[in-house]
N, C-alpha and C positions, 0 to 999 in steps of 0.2 A: 668492485675489485679489478677490474680492468685497468682503471688509472693506476692503482697501487701497484699492480704487477709490472706495468709498463713504465713507473716512473714518472708518472704524468702529475700535471697540477689539475685538481678535480674543483671545479666551480658549481656552487650550488645558487640556485634563484628561489626566492620565497614563492613565486607565482610562475607558471610556464606560460606565459603570453607571448604572442607573436614579437611584439615592439620590443619588449624587456629581453628577450631572448636575442634578438638580431643586435641590439645595443650591447650586449654582455659579448656576442661574438666579435663585434667591431672594437671595443674598447679593450678586450683581453686577448684578442688574435686566437680563438678557439677553434681547435682543427677537427673536433668530433662531436656530435650530440645526437643522444636517442630520443627519437621523436615517435609521434603517432602519424598515421596517413594524413589526418586533417591538417597537421602542420606543414605537410610537405604540398598540399592543395593550396593552403594560404599562401605559401611561399611563390608558389606559380603564378597566382592571381595578384599579387601584391606589387606596387612600386617600391623598388629598393634602391632609388637612387639616393637615398639618404644613409646608407649603410654599405660598408666596405667589408664584404664577405670573403675576400681573396684568401684569407688563411683557412677557411672551412675546406674539409678534404672528405669526410665522411659522414653520412646520416646513417643510424641504425633506426629502422622503422619497424614497429612492433604495436601489439596493443589492440591491432584490429586488421582485417584483409586490405591488402594496399593493391588496387586496380591498375591493369597494366598501362592503360592509357593515362593514369596520373604519372607512373613512374617515365613513361615515355616524354610526356611534357615536361617533366623536370629536367630529365638529361638533356634535351634541346635547349632549355633556357639556362642550364648549369653544367655543362660539359664537363668541368673541372671537379664536381663533386659526385662523388661516388654512394649510391643508396645500398647497403647490406639490408635486405629483407629477413627478419628474423622472427622465430616462432617458438614460444616456450610458455611455461606455467611456472607458479611459485613450486607447485608439486613435483617438477622436474627439476630444480634446482638451477638448471642451465638452459641455454636455447635447446629445444628439441629438433629444430630444423632452421636452415637458414641458407640464403645464397645472394649473390652480387646481382643486382638489376641491370641487365643490360639492355641498351636501346633496341625495342621490338620483342622483347622477351614476353612470355606469355604467363609470368608470375609465379611459376612453380618453385618449390623448396627442395633440396636435398635434405634427407634426415640425417640427423647427427649419427656418427659412426658408432656412438657407444650406445644406441637404443635399437630395439625392434619396435615395429608397428604392425597394426591391424586395422582394416575398416571394418566396422560391425554394424549389422541393422539393429538399431536401437530398439525395434520392437520385438524381433524374432532372436536376436543374438546371433543370427547366421554372420559368418566371416563371408565377406564380399569382395568381388574380384576388382582388378583395376578398371576403371572407368565408372565405378558404381558410386555413389555416395551413400555416406553412413557415418557413424560415430567413429573418432580416432581414437584407438587404445595404444598406451605406449609403455613399454618393459626395459628396464636397464638399470646400470648401478647408480644413476642420477635420480632415479624416481623415489620419492619420499617412502619411509617406512610406514607413515599413517599421521593422522593428527593427534596430537598429545591429549590424552585424557578424554578422547570422542571416538570410542570404537565403533558407534553407530555411524558416524559421517564418513570414518574410515571404510566400513564395509560397502558402503554405497559406492565407493569409487575405485577401490582396489579390490580385484577377486583373489581367490586363493592362489592362483599361478603368478602372482604380481603384477598382473595387467592394470594401468591406471586408465579409468574411463574420462576421457578429458572434457566430456560434453560440447565437442566442435565438431561441427559437420564437415567431414573433409573427403578428399578422393584422391588416389593415385592414379597418375597415368601410366601407359606401358612403358615408359623409360624410367619409372620410378621418382617422378617428382611427385611432390606433395602440393594439395590445392587446399588452403583453407578458405573456406566459404562464410561460414558464420557459426554462431552459437547456437546450438540445438533448441534451447529453451527461448530464442528470440525469433524462432521461425514463426512465419504468419500462414495460418491454415485458411485458405480462401477457397470454398467450393469443393473441397477435398484435396486441393494440390497445396504444395508446400511452396512458399514464397520467401527467397532469401532477401532480407531488408538490405544487406551490404551490396548486392548487384543492382538494385534500384538507386541506391545511395551513389555508386559509382556513375551510374548514366547521368544524375540530376547534375553532379559535380561535373561533369563534361558540357554543361552549359555554361556559356560566358557570363550569362546574366546571374548566375548562382554562385554565391561564396561559400555556402555550407549547406548541407543538409541531412536529415535524419529520417528514416521510414518506420513506423510502428503499426503493431495491428490495432484497428478500430473494430467493435462489435458491429455485425450487421444481422438482422434477422435472418434473411435468405442465405447469404453466403457464409456465415459463421464469424467470418473477419474478412476486412478488407484492409488494404494497404492505403496508409495515410502518411503523407509528407509533410515535414515540417522544414521550410525552406528560410534560408537568408539571403534575401536579394543584395547583388552588388550594388554599391552608393550610386545612385542616379538612375539606375534603370526601374523601368515600370513593368516587369513581367507579370503576368495574371495568373491566376489559378487555372484557367481554362488552356493558357498556352503551357504550364508546366504538365498538366495532363495530356496535352496532346503531345508534347516533346517526347514523354515515356511511351504512350500508346503506339507511337510509330515503330518502336523498338523492341516491344515485348509482346508475349501472348495474352489473350484476353485475361486470363485469370490474374496475370502480374499486374495489370494497369493502375495507376494510383488513383483513387477516387475520392480523396478528399485532401486538400492542401491548406496549412496556415502558414502564415508569413510572420517570423519572428525577428529579434535584433541578434540573437545568438543561440547556439545550440549548447544546452547545458551537458558539460563533460566533467569527468573526474579529473585529478590533477596529472593522470598519464595519459590521457586525451581520449578515454573512452566515453562514448556516448551514454549520458543517464537516461535511457529510453523509459525506465517506470515513471520517471519524472515527466516525461512528456506524455505518456499514456494517463498519467492522472490529470494533467493540464486538459487534455483532450476530453475527459469524461467529466469534468467538473463542472458545477452549475452554481453561480455564473462561471463563464468561463474564466481561467485565468491569464489567457493570452488574447491578443485583440485578434480577431478573424478578421481577414479582408475579404 
């Protein structure tokens, strides 16, 4: 709809792969692309000498949390391309929050002027204060009325006062900036602690030997679950499982440490760039393994 409203040309690609997208930008002189954070990481780490990206002005990042180190590295490499960090759901019809990513920013988003928000304890239902983590609830005129023909599903996400339960773990700071941490259902419960996969993924991607990464829960008899990392090595590097685990261990508390590592050729993702974690969990638990373990 943005392209229609602005009178722009809209280009559709059959697959959203890095090389095909860059070729399209070069050939058609595209100025704006909606992307996932993993695409931004790939741009930062890629050799782009074969592509002319001078026409590109804006990237709209969404679908997953964007680490501030990723946006800072991108701005250093592409000072003329602006990142707009957006957050929204199909159920909110449009962006629920967004902001421009300035160099050195901490990744906070401004709530849309159309919406109200609250952070709620997903267990007790208590409304939480700024600085506390909980489920983001949204209310406003752009929030859906419900799922057509599915009253049960509607009742699970919409309360009687019109609040939409997003299922996202978030927090507000004292300046009113919203921080998207991860999906609640993707949290790893290790020794009674909650581990945010996106936090560990951002740290993994800060390693120059790692092109892409995903973190999933792996069952453990003592801890309940432990963080397991799927890692895509940079071509030509030989980073080991121990080196990956040590790299993370130096930066996090004991319960957040990566305890298993599998090296793979690529991270399975949806067409919008979201990590298909269920596939990775199934791979990890399969017997015989569906992936090659190093």
